C-alpha positions as CSV (number, residue, x, y, z in Angstrom):
1,Q,-152.9,36.6,94.2
2,V,-149.7,35.7,92.5
3,Q,-149.9,32.4,90.1
4,L,-146.3,31.0,89.8
5,V,-145.7,28.6,86.7
6,E,-142.2,26.6,86.1
7,S,-141.2,25.3,83.0
8,G,-137.5,23.8,82.0
9,G,-137.0,20.6,84.2
10,G,-135.7,17.7,82.7
11,L,-132.9,14.9,82.8
12,V,-129.8,16.3,82.1
13,Q,-126.0,14.3,82.5
14,D,-123.5,14.9,85.6
15,G,-121.7,18.5,84.6
16,G,-124.8,19.5,82.2
17,S,-126.9,22.9,82.2
18,L,-130.4,23.8,82.3
19,R,-132.6,27.1,82.6
20,L,-135.7,27.1,84.6
21,S,-138.0,29.5,83.9
22,C,-141.4,30.6,85.9
23,A,-144.2,33.1,84.8
24,A,-145.8,35.1,87.1
25,S,-149.4,36.1,86.9
26,G,-150.8,39.6,88.0
27,R,-149.4,43.1,87.7
28,T,-147.5,43.6,91.3
29,F,-144.3,40.7,89.7
30,D,-142.0,43.8,90.5
31,R,-143.0,44.1,93.9
32,N,-142.1,40.8,94.7
33,V,-139.1,39.2,96.0
34,M,-138.5,35.9,93.9
35,G,-136.9,32.7,94.9
36,W,-136.0,29.3,93.9
37,F,-136.2,26.3,96.2
38,R,-136.1,22.3,95.9
39,R,-137.0,19.0,97.7
40,A,-135.0,16.2,96.4
41,P,-136.7,12.2,97.2
42,G,-136.6,12.0,101.0
43,K,-135.3,15.4,102.3
44,E,-136.8,18.9,103.0
45,R,-137.6,21.5,100.8
46,E,-134.7,23.9,100.5
47,F,-133.7,27.6,100.0
48,V,-131.6,28.0,96.4
49,A,-131.7,31.3,95.4
50,A,-133.5,34.7,95.4
51,I,-133.7,37.8,93.6
52,S,-135.0,41.0,94.9
53,R,-137.6,43.4,93.3
54,S,-135.2,45.3,91.2
55,G,-133.0,42.4,90.3
56,G,-129.9,44.6,91.4
57,S,-129.1,42.2,94.4
58,T,-129.3,38.0,94.7
59,H,-128.3,35.3,97.1
60,Y,-127.7,31.6,97.4
61,A,-127.2,28.7,99.4
62,D,-123.5,27.7,99.4
63,S,-124.3,24.3,97.9
64,V,-125.3,26.0,94.5
65,K,-123.1,29.3,94.9
66,G,-120.8,29.9,91.5
67,R,-122.5,27.1,89.7
68,F,-126.4,28.9,89.7
69,T,-127.8,32.2,88.7
70,I,-130.9,33.4,89.6
71,S,-132.6,36.6,87.4
72,R,-135.8,38.1,86.5
73,D,-137.3,40.3,83.7
74,N,-139.7,42.3,85.2
75,A,-141.3,43.1,81.7
76,K,-142.2,39.6,80.8
77,N,-142.7,38.9,84.7
78,T,-140.3,35.9,84.9
79,V,-137.7,34.7,86.6
80,Y,-134.9,32.5,85.8
81,L,-132.6,30.1,87.0
82,R,-129.5,29.2,85.3
83,M,-128.1,25.9,86.4
84,N,-124.9,25.0,85.1
85,S,-122.3,22.0,86.5
86,L,-125.4,20.2,87.5
87,K,-124.3,17.1,89.9
88,P,-126.5,14.3,90.6
89,E,-127.0,15.6,94.4
90,D,-128.8,18.6,92.3
91,T,-131.9,16.3,91.7
92,A,-135.6,17.6,93.1
93,V,-138.4,19.0,92.2
94,Y,-137.8,22.7,92.3
95,Y,-140.0,25.3,92.8
96,C,-140.3,29.0,92.3
97,A,-142.2,31.5,95.0
98,A,-143.1,34.6,95.5
99,S,-143.0,37.0,98.6
100,R,-144.4,40.3,99.4
101,L,-141.4,41.0,101.6
102,V,-139.6,44.2,100.8
103,E,-135.5,42.5,101.5
104,L,-134.1,39.1,100.5
105,T,-135.1,35.9,102.0
106,T,-135.0,32.5,102.2
107,S,-138.0,32.5,104.0
108,G,-141.6,33.8,104.2
109,Y,-142.6,33.3,100.8
110,D,-146.8,33.7,99.8
111,Y,-147.1,31.8,96.8
112,W,-145.7,28.6,94.9
113,G,-145.5,27.2,91.9
114,Q,-146.3,23.4,91.3
115,G,-142.9,22.7,90.7
116,T,-140.9,21.4,87.8
117,Q,-138.6,18.4,87.9
118,V,-134.9,18.7,87.7
119,T,-133.2,14.9,87.3
120,V,-129.2,14.7,87.1
121,S,-127.9,11.2,86.0
122,S,-124.0,9.8,86.9
């Protein structure tokens, strides 16, 4: 069982930046592909970014490519999402997730955090 706790959300102006963190419990963190998802008001949850177990490979949704960066620190059991050039359409609840799959994936995540709100004002 993996427990995930997100932090770092908040209110930021259009063009601003935030860094989200996700702390994971347990001793298997480095065996999990990690991902970030988001759910905007009135919309379905969507994939944002994923990172391989070693951190050597990443994958992004087209909507955030070039603006967001996912990274991880396996020694600290933590995954991050650095968000730059934020736009009002990035407003959503952001969720951290862990997958037991070996390959990078946009689905098939087994464990989820409770989410952290990100609001971008225009």
